[in-house]
C-alpha positions as CSV (number, residue, x, y, z in Angstrom):
1,M,223.2,111.3,96.4
2,P,220.6,113.8,95.0
3,T,217.0,113.4,96.0
4,T,214.6,113.0,93.1
5,T,210.9,114.0,93.0
6,A,210.0,110.3,92.5
7,S,212.0,109.2,95.6
8,V,210.3,111.9,97.7
9,A,206.9,110.9,96.5
10,L,207.3,107.2,97.2
11,G,205.3,106.3,100.3
12,K,203.0,109.3,100.0
13,A,199.3,109.2,99.2
14,P,198.7,110.7,95.8
15,D,196.5,113.4,97.4
16,D,199.4,114.4,99.6
17,L,201.7,115.3,96.7
18,T,202.5,119.0,96.5
19,L,201.7,121.0,93.4
20,V,205.4,121.0,92.5
21,E,205.7,117.2,93.0
22,R,202.5,116.5,91.0
23,A,203.7,118.7,88.1
24,A,207.1,117.0,88.0
25,L,205.5,113.6,88.0
26,A,202.7,114.3,85.5
27,G,202.5,111.6,82.9
28,K,204.3,109.0,85.1
29,Y,202.6,105.8,86.2
30,I,202.2,104.9,89.8
31,A,201.4,101.7,91.6
32,L,198.9,101.7,94.5
33,E,198.1,98.7,96.6
34,I,194.5,97.6,95.8
35,Y,192.4,98.8,98.7
36,T,190.4,96.2,100.7
37,P,189.1,97.3,104.1
38,T,189.8,94.8,106.8
39,I,187.6,94.1,109.8
40,M,189.6,95.1,112.9
41,G,187.1,94.3,115.7
42,D,183.7,95.1,117.1
43,A,182.7,98.5,118.4
44,G,179.4,98.4,120.2
45,G,178.0,95.8,117.8
46,K,179.3,97.5,114.7
47,P,182.3,96.3,112.8
48,E,185.3,98.7,112.9
49,I,186.9,99.2,109.5
50,A,190.6,100.0,109.2
51,A,190.7,102.5,106.3
52,R,194.3,102.4,105.2
53,L,195.7,105.3,103.2
54,R,196.8,104.2,99.8
55,R,200.5,105.0,99.3
56,I,202.5,105.2,96.1
57,E,204.7,102.1,96.0
58,A,206.3,102.5,92.6
59,I,206.7,105.3,90.0
60,G,207.8,104.8,86.5
61,D,207.6,105.8,82.8
62,S,205.4,102.7,82.1
63,V,203.4,100.1,84.0
64,E,206.3,97.7,83.2
65,D,208.7,99.9,85.1
66,C,206.4,99.9,88.1
67,I,206.1,96.1,87.9
68,R,209.9,95.7,87.9
69,Q,210.2,98.0,90.9
70,L,207.5,96.0,92.8
71,K,209.1,92.7,92.0
72,S,212.5,93.9,93.0
73,A,211.0,94.9,96.4
74,G,209.5,91.4,96.8
75,A,205.9,92.6,96.2
76,D,203.2,90.8,94.1
77,P,202.3,93.2,91.2
78,A,198.8,91.5,91.1
79,A,198.0,93.2,94.4
80,Y,198.4,96.7,92.9
81,E,196.6,98.9,90.5
82,F,198.4,101.2,88.1
83,T,197.4,104.7,87.1
84,R,198.9,107.6,85.3
85,L,199.3,110.8,87.3
86,K,197.7,113.8,85.8
87,P,199.1,117.3,86.2
88,P,197.6,119.6,88.9
89,F,194.4,121.3,87.9
90,G,193.7,119.0,85.0
91,G,196.4,120.5,82.7
92,L,197.9,118.4,79.9
93,A,201.2,116.7,80.3
């Protein structure tokens, strides 16, 4: 089975995409889990925050495509934000 750019990008943080991956996915929509820091414990009287890296959970031609992918994976689409990937260096797609 051939590997597609989208399948390679799933699970990566958007900032970790290579220039080639970003160019290939320009104009596509991605789903990212909405970030909410969680308190993990206490470090010397100060709360420790677990800063999770946001990962691409779905990639599609539309938000609806992303929602379908999330639902098929058993995820709640309401816990995600959707954004359109821009090409590297601000070029037009």
